[in-house]
N, C-alpha and C positions, 0 to 999 in steps of 0.2 A: 781270373775269376772262375766261376763254376756255373754249371747248368742251373737255371732258375725255372722251376715248374710253372710259375705264374706267367711266364712269357711264351709258353707252348700252348697252342690250341689246334684242335682238329677242324679242318675246313670242310672235309667230306670223307665219307667212307662207303665202300661197297665191295662185295665179293672178296673179303679178306684183305683189302687194301685201304690204307688211310693216307690222305694228303694232309700234312701238318703245316703250320706256320710257326716260326720261332724268331724272336727278336732279342738281340743281346748286344751289350757293349763289348763283348769278347771279340777278338779278331778271328777271322775265318780259320786260320791254321789251328787255333785252340779248339774251336768247335769240331774240327776234323779229327782231333785226337781220340784214339780208341779209349773208351771209358767215359768220355764227356757226358754222354746221355744215359749212363748207368742208372740213375735215379728214375728214369722213364722206361726201364727195361720191361716192366709189366704192361706197358701200352704199345711199345714199338714192335713191329714185325718186320722180318726180312722182306725187302721190296718196297716198304713204305717210302714215300718221298717227303722231305722236309724242305719247304721253301723258307729260306732264312735271310734275314736282314742282320748283318753282323757289323761290328765296329760302329754301332749307331751313335756313339758319343763323339765320333770324329767328324771333321768337316766333310769328308768323303766316305760315307759308309759303303760297304760292299754287299752284294746281293747274289744269292746262288741257290742251287738245288743240291741237297745231300740225299743219298739213297742209303737206307739201312742195309748194310751188307752182311752183318751177322748180329745175332743176339743169342748168346749161349751162356748159361750159368750166371746170368745177371750182368754180363759184360756186353755192351753194345758198341759196335763199330759202324761207322758210316763212310761212304766213299769220299774221295776228294770232291770239293764243290764244283759243280758245273756253273761257271759264272754267268750271270745275267747282266747285260749291259746297263750301265747307269750313266753313261756319258752321252750328252746331247750335243752334237757337233754343229747345230745350226744357230 
């Protein structure tokens, strides 16, 4: 699949930093691919954080934080996701 702008929203912004939320049926490794967020290049800045819920159509979606590592010439790249726990062991 591909980036869907209707699933991206700004949660807060200050001092040249924006915290985003993104929800998608795409798997985390697809979201991590350089160029995935190219359609959002005009909004994203290096250092922005994206809280993401990925693989939302699956029985066990994944959750993580991506950091915008580069945005040059309309090509956006994000870091590998920092996973956020979604397992409840009790």
